[in-house]
C-alpha positions in Angstrom: -33.6 3.9 6.7 -32.0 2.5 3.5 -28.6 2.1 5.0 -26.6 -0.2 2.8 -22.9 -0.5 2.2 -21.9 1.9 -0.6 -25.5 3.2 -1.0 -25.7 6.4 -3.0 -22.1 6.1 -4.1 -20.9 4.7 -7.4 -17.4 3.4 -6.5 -16.1 4.1 -10.0 -16.9 7.8 -9.5 -14.8 8.2 -6.3 -11.7 10.3 -6.3 -8.5 8.4 -5.8 -7.2 8.7 -2.3 -3.9 10.3 -1.5 -1.6 10.1 1.6 -2.6 13.7 2.6 -4.5 13.9 5.9 -5.3 16.6 8.4 -4.1 14.8 11.6 -5.6 17.5 13.9 -9.1 16.4 12.9 -8.6 12.7 13.5 -8.9 11.1 16.9 -9.1 7.7 18.5 -6.8 6.0 16.1 -3.5 6.3 18.0 -3.5 2.8 19.4 -4.2 1.3 16.0 -1.6 3.5 14.3 1.1 2.6 16.8 0.2 -1.1 16.5 0.7 -1.0 12.7 3.9 1.0 13.1 5.2 -1.6 15.6 4.4 -4.3 13.0 6.4 -2.3 10.4 9.4 -2.3 12.6 9.2 -5.4 14.8 9.5 -8.1 12.2 12.6 -6.4 10.8 14.2 -5.7 14.2 13.5 -9.2 15.6 14.9 -11.1 12.6 11.5 -12.4 11.6 10.1 -11.8 8.2 12.5 -9.9 6.1 9.9 -8.4 3.8 6.2 -8.6 4.5 2.7 -7.5 3.7 0.3 -6.0 6.3 -3.4 -5.9 5.5 -5.8 -3.4 7.1 -9.1 -5.2 6.7 -12.6 -3.9 7.4 -16.0 -2.9 6.0 -16.3 0.2 3.9 -16.3 3.4 5.9 -14.6 2.2 9.1 -11.5 4.3 8.5 -9.0 2.0 6.9 -7.7 4.7 4.6 -7.5 7.2 7.4 -5.5 4.8 9.5 -3.2 4.1 6.5 -2.7 7.8 6.0 -1.8 8.3 9.7 0.8 5.5 9.5 2.2 6.7 6.1 2.7 10.2 7.4 4.2 9.3 10.8 7.7 10.8 11.3 9.1 7.5 12.5 7.9 5.8 9.3 9.3 8.5 7.1 12.7 8.2 8.7 12.7 4.4 8.5 12.1 3.9 4.8 14.2 5.1 1.9 11.2 5.3 -0.3 7.4 5.6 0.3 4.8 5.2 -2.5 1.0 5.6 -2.1 -1.2 4.1 -4.8 -5.0 4.0 -4.8 -6.0 0.7 -6.5 -9.8 0.8 -6.5 -11.9 -1.8 -8.3 -9.5 -2.4 -11.1 -6.0 -3.6 -10.1 -4.1 -2.6 -13.2 -0.5 -3.8 -12.7 1.0 -1.6 -15.5 -0.5 1.5 -13.9 0.9 0.6 -10.5 4.3 -0.2 -12.0 4.4 3.2 -13.8 3.3 5.0 -10.7 6.1 3.4 -8.6 8.7 4.3 -11.2 7.4 7.9 -11.3 7.6 8.2 -7.5 11.2 6.9 -7.5 12.5 8.9 -10.5 10.4 12.0 -10.2 9.6 11.9 -13.9 6.9 10.6 -16.2 7.2 6.9 -17.2 6.4 6.5 -20.9 7.4 2.8 -21.1 4.6 0.6 -22.6 6.4 -2.6 -23.3 5.8 -5.0 -20.4 9.3 -6.5 -20.2 11.0 -3.0 -20.3 8.5 -1.7 -17.7 9.3 -4.7 -15.4 13.1 -4.2 -15.9 12.8 -0.5 -15.0 10.7 -1.2 -12.0 13.2 -3.8 -10.7 16.1 -1.4 -11.3 14.4 1.3 -9.4 13.4 -0.8 -6.3 16.5 -2.9 -6.0 18.6 -1.8 -3.0 15.9 0.3 -1.4 14.0 -0.2 1.8 10.5 0.9 0.7 7.0 1.2 2.0 4.3 0.7 -0.6 0.8 1.6 0.4 -1.9 0.1 -1.8 -5.2 1.7 -0.7 -8.7 0.3 -1.5 -7.7 -3.1 -2.9 -10.7 -5.0 -4.1 -9.1 -7.9 -5.9 -8.3 -11.3 -4.5 -6.8 -12.6 -7.7 -3.7 -14.7 -7.2 -1.8 -12.9 -10.0 -2.1 -9.6 -8.0 -0.9 -11.3 -4.8 2.1 -12.7 -6.8 2.8 -9.3 -8.1 2.9 -7.8 -4.6 5.2 -10.6 -3.5 7.5 -10.0 -6.5 7.7 -6.3 -5.5 8.8 -7.3 -2.0 11.6 -9.4 -3.4 13.1 -6.4 -5.1 13.4 -4.4 -1.9 16.0 -4.9 0.8 15.1 -6.5 4.1 12.6 -4.4 6.0 10.6 -3.4 2.9 6.9 -3.5 3.5 3.6 -3.4 1.6 0.5 -2.3 3.4 -2.9 -2.7 1.8 -6.3 -1.6 2.8 -9.1 -4.0 1.7 -12.5 -5.2 2.5 -11.5 -8.7 1.5 -10.5 -10.6 4.7 -9.4 -14.0 3.3 -6.7 -13.8 0.6 -4.4 -11.0 1.8 -3.6 -12.2 5.2 -0.1 -13.4 6.2 1.5 -13.0 2.7 5.2 -12.9 2.4 
């Protein structure tokens, strides 16, 4: 039948995802959604990891993004975090684009900073003191530099800050602090 992962679709031509979802047309994901929400809150409440990363891992098309959207838009999640940022990473994990996107979400204005050190300073300034949820959808990379960047972001946030990623890569993103 010619069924192959990604068949007939050029990944670079896909539209970036957004957190927008029509919940009334989704079904069967409540248990998964509540499990992830429990993870978002339980580590913080139980004195475990102060800041952490949660990976939603699976093959293409199984509903990782849909699940992430359901979690992101849940009322309890919105009330729990001072700041929520959604970013569709895709095949190219471009750190400067992600930094600018986060700054723009926090400041509600365009970020025109191009110098890496100034961009880093502004990012740190805008995340420090906030309990944030950063959703990185469709992460393809397993590069250590990208994992270190995500860990760095978590250090800027207050206890209870979280990063959730959706990825097909099972190995590298599990159990990161």
